[in-house]
VMD Tcl script that draws the C-alpha trace (Angstrom):
set ca {
  {25.89 0.55 87.78}
  {22.38 -0.37 86.70}
  {19.46 2.05 87.33}
  {17.29 1.16 90.35}
  {14.25 2.28 88.24}
  {13.91 2.38 84.47}
  {14.24 5.94 83.07}
  {11.09 7.51 81.64}
  {10.33 6.52 78.09}
  {12.50 3.36 78.06}
  {9.56 1.34 76.69}
  {8.97 3.77 73.80}
  {5.59 5.07 74.86}
  {4.80 8.17 72.84}
  {2.01 10.02 71.06}
  {3.37 9.62 67.54}
  {1.06 8.06 64.97}
  {1.88 7.79 61.26}
  {-0.61 6.19 58.90}
  {-1.10 6.40 55.08}
  {-3.86 8.96 55.70}
  {-2.65 11.11 58.60}
  {0.15 11.69 61.03}
  {0.56 13.05 64.56}
  {4.07 14.07 65.43}
  {5.21 15.59 68.76}
  {8.37 17.70 68.47}
  {10.73 15.54 70.63}
  {10.75 12.75 68.04}
  {11.44 14.89 64.92}
  {15.14 14.73 64.20}
  {17.06 17.57 62.59}
  {18.41 17.74 59.09}
  {20.88 20.21 57.55}
  {20.78 21.71 54.08}
  {23.87 23.10 52.29}
  {22.14 26.38 51.31}
  {20.97 27.12 54.91}
  {23.80 28.20 57.14}
  {23.61 27.58 60.93}
  {20.12 26.19 60.52}
  {18.50 23.03 61.73}
  {15.61 21.76 59.59}
  {13.02 19.47 61.21}
  {10.87 18.16 58.40}
  {7.27 17.64 59.42}
  {5.89 16.21 56.12}
  {6.92 15.75 52.54}
  {6.00 13.65 49.46}
  {7.83 10.75 51.24}
  {4.92 10.67 53.69}
  {2.30 10.99 50.90}
  {1.77 14.71 51.13}
  {1.60 16.96 48.13}
  {3.58 19.69 49.90}
  {6.47 20.01 52.34}
  {6.54 21.57 55.81}
  {9.35 21.99 58.31}
  {10.38 23.81 61.42}
  {13.51 25.95 60.88}
  {15.73 26.60 63.92}
  {18.23 29.33 63.01}
  {21.15 30.54 65.02}
  {21.88 34.35 65.02}
  {23.05 35.36 61.56}
  {22.05 32.02 60.22}
  {20.01 31.74 56.92}
  {20.43 31.28 53.24}
  {23.96 31.15 51.70}
  {22.42 32.16 48.43}
  {18.86 33.03 47.37}
  {16.50 30.05 46.96}
  {15.25 29.94 43.39}
  {13.83 26.40 43.09}
  {10.65 27.30 41.17}
  {8.43 26.47 44.16}
  {6.20 28.72 46.16}
  {7.16 29.32 49.77}
  {5.40 30.44 52.99}
  {7.20 31.37 56.18}
  {5.63 31.96 59.63}
  {7.84 33.28 62.47}
  {7.24 31.38 65.76}
  {9.95 33.21 67.70}
  {12.87 35.64 67.11}
  {13.26 38.14 64.26}
  {13.95 36.97 60.65}
  {14.88 39.28 57.80}
  {13.32 37.97 54.55}
  {13.98 39.16 51.00}
  {11.66 38.19 48.11}
  {13.09 39.56 44.89}
  {13.70 43.25 45.52}
  {11.35 43.45 48.51}
  {12.60 43.01 52.14}
  {11.07 42.94 55.60}
  {12.23 42.05 59.22}
  {9.51 39.94 60.78}
  {9.13 39.19 64.49}
  {7.06 36.43 66.15}
  {3.64 36.31 64.38}
  {5.07 37.74 61.11}
  {4.69 35.81 57.96}
  {5.79 36.05 54.28}
  {4.68 34.44 50.95}
  {7.15 34.03 48.11}
  {5.55 33.20 44.73}
  {6.97 30.55 42.50}
  {9.95 31.85 40.55}
  {10.86 34.58 43.03}
  {14.27 34.52 44.69}
  {13.92 34.04 48.45}
  {16.62 34.77 51.04}
  {16.57 34.78 54.81}
  {18.85 35.95 57.65}
  {18.24 35.55 61.35}
  {18.79 38.60 63.51}
  {18.68 36.49 66.64}
  {17.69 32.85 67.45}
  {14.70 32.13 65.21}
  {12.14 29.40 64.96}
  {9.93 29.53 61.81}
  {7.47 27.31 60.03}
  {8.45 26.79 56.28}
  {5.92 25.52 53.75}
  {6.79 24.90 50.10}
  {5.10 23.27 47.15}
  {4.86 23.38 43.29}
  {2.61 26.21 42.16}
  {-0.39 25.24 39.97}
  {-1.13 28.06 37.57}
  {-4.51 28.39 35.89}
  {-5.27 30.08 32.61}
  {-6.56 33.63 32.85}
  {-5.22 34.46 36.28}
  {-2.06 36.30 37.20}
  {0.51 34.79 39.45}
  {0.43 35.96 43.16}
  {2.68 38.82 44.25}
  {4.92 38.64 47.37}
  {3.20 39.15 50.70}
  {4.59 40.31 54.02}
  {2.33 40.59 57.03}
  {1.73 40.01 60.75}
  {-0.83 38.05 62.60}
  {-1.91 41.08 64.63}
  {-2.85 42.93 61.39}
  {-5.18 40.20 60.13}
  {-8.81 40.70 60.95}
  {-10.46 37.87 62.97}
  {-13.54 36.08 61.46}
  {-15.99 34.05 63.43}
  {-17.42 31.00 61.65}
  {-20.01 28.46 62.59}
  {-19.63 28.66 66.45}
  {-18.84 31.10 69.18}
  {-15.32 30.85 70.57}
  {-13.69 29.81 67.27}
  {-11.83 32.54 65.34}
  {-10.25 32.33 61.87}
  {-7.41 34.55 60.58}
  {-6.70 34.27 56.81}
  {-3.03 35.05 56.30}
  {-3.35 34.67 52.52}
  {-6.26 35.89 50.34}
  {-7.89 32.53 49.77}
  {-10.70 34.06 47.71}
  {-8.20 35.14 45.13}
  {-8.00 32.43 42.45}
  {-4.34 33.30 41.80}
  {-3.64 31.37 45.07}
  {-3.63 27.59 45.17}
  {-2.85 27.46 48.88}
  {-4.29 28.90 52.04}
  {-2.69 29.40 55.42}
  {-4.92 30.26 58.36}
  {-4.62 30.58 62.07}
  {-7.56 29.02 64.00}
  {-8.08 30.04 67.62}
  {-10.35 28.24 70.13}
  {-11.54 29.23 73.56}
  {-11.50 26.35 76.12}
  {-14.37 23.95 75.45}
  {-14.93 25.13 71.85}
  {-14.97 22.54 69.04}
  {-15.93 22.16 65.42}
  {-19.71 22.07 65.00}
  {-19.40 18.90 62.91}
  {-16.90 16.32 61.78}
  {-15.24 17.61 58.54}
  {-14.52 15.29 55.58}
  {-13.13 17.08 52.52}
  {-10.78 16.96 49.56}
  {-8.23 19.47 50.94}
  {-5.20 18.14 52.70}
  {-3.74 19.94 55.79}
  {-0.53 20.68 57.57}
  {-1.27 21.81 61.15}
  {1.27 23.26 63.67}
  {0.07 23.86 67.20}
  {1.01 27.47 68.19}
  {-0.35 27.30 71.70}
  {-2.59 25.49 74.09}
  {-3.77 21.90 73.84}
  {-6.70 19.92 72.60}
  {-8.07 16.62 71.28}
  {-7.97 16.05 67.53}
  {-10.22 13.45 65.88}
  {-8.54 11.81 62.92}
  {-10.51 9.03 61.31}
  {-12.04 7.18 64.26}
  {-9.40 7.93 66.85}
  {-8.85 10.94 69.19}
  {-5.25 12.22 69.65}
  {-4.09 14.59 72.33}
  {-2.09 17.46 70.87}
  {-0.02 20.17 72.52}
  {2.00 23.29 71.67}
  {4.70 22.37 69.13}
  {2.94 19.26 67.73}
  {2.47 18.75 64.01}
  {-0.46 16.98 62.29}
  {-0.67 15.98 58.61}
  {-4.15 15.21 57.25}
  {-4.57 13.78 53.79}
  {-7.62 14.22 51.63}
  {-10.93 12.90 53.00}
  {-9.70 12.19 56.50}
  {-12.63 12.71 59.00}
  {-11.44 15.45 61.42}
  {-12.57 17.55 64.37}
  {-10.87 19.59 67.07}
  {-11.87 20.04 70.69}
  {-10.01 22.65 72.82}
  {-9.10 21.37 76.28}
  {-7.06 22.85 79.11}
  {-7.33 26.28 80.79}
  {-6.16 28.59 78.00}
  {-7.02 29.35 74.38}
  {-5.57 27.02 71.78}
  {-4.38 28.09 68.30}
  {-2.89 26.41 65.33}
  {-1.39 27.36 61.97}
  {-3.24 25.46 59.16}
  {-2.11 24.90 55.54}
  {-4.57 23.63 52.92}
  {-4.65 23.39 49.11}
  {-7.51 25.39 47.51}
  {-9.00 26.74 44.34}
  {-8.00 24.10 41.89}
  {-9.94 21.34 40.02}
  {-9.55 17.62 40.26}
  {-6.33 16.21 38.65}
  {-6.66 12.91 36.81}
  {-3.74 10.49 36.37}
  {-2.79 10.12 32.73}
}
mol new
graphics top color blue
foreach p $ca { graphics top sphere $p radius 0.5 }
foreach p [lrange $ca 0 end-1] q [lrange $ca 1 end] { graphics top cylinder $p $q radius 0.2 }
display resetview
């Protein structure tokens, strides 16, 4: 029999916004994909070149014992951040079991394998590596958020944690965690050449993209292309934090 009242969401109201320059994507609308080389794993792609990004980012949802069926050796560089659960990661001959807050960097050309010890959720970033003359390629990195020293920049209440050594010119990507106390915000509107992939780890806030403010919560993803005006304001009663990818340390590329 017909509903007495329309169920919530029947009119398609949502917070999703996808433009040529940025995207805001809440988790409930991001459908799962499956890849042949990832066993018992759902892949929820956040961004990719199909959106206009120069990198790819996804949320991996692994069942216990899920992971790679064979090492990934696609020539790309990879970064993994563990949101929940414990993931065993191998990069070449090096291995580590990482819990929530752990992260790993696999340089381009290294064989990468993964195995979930329990139910795992992890952020996966990959992109072509841009080598530059006179600088060695990066080595594998394993680490944990709790072991990364906080840095305070520009304003009180805003903390940066640099998960990769962004001052090392061997790296062409940076991944940072930015944490905000309630009421804290950027001291100015940023407009820069770097593009971003942002995953909300906790809390909530308002994000300025172009001329519009967007409410964002834990689990949301935001893609920001080059030169998008941007600013964050932490709302709610608890700290907010997000994982932030950006491209760094490389010159302008001209089309030929």
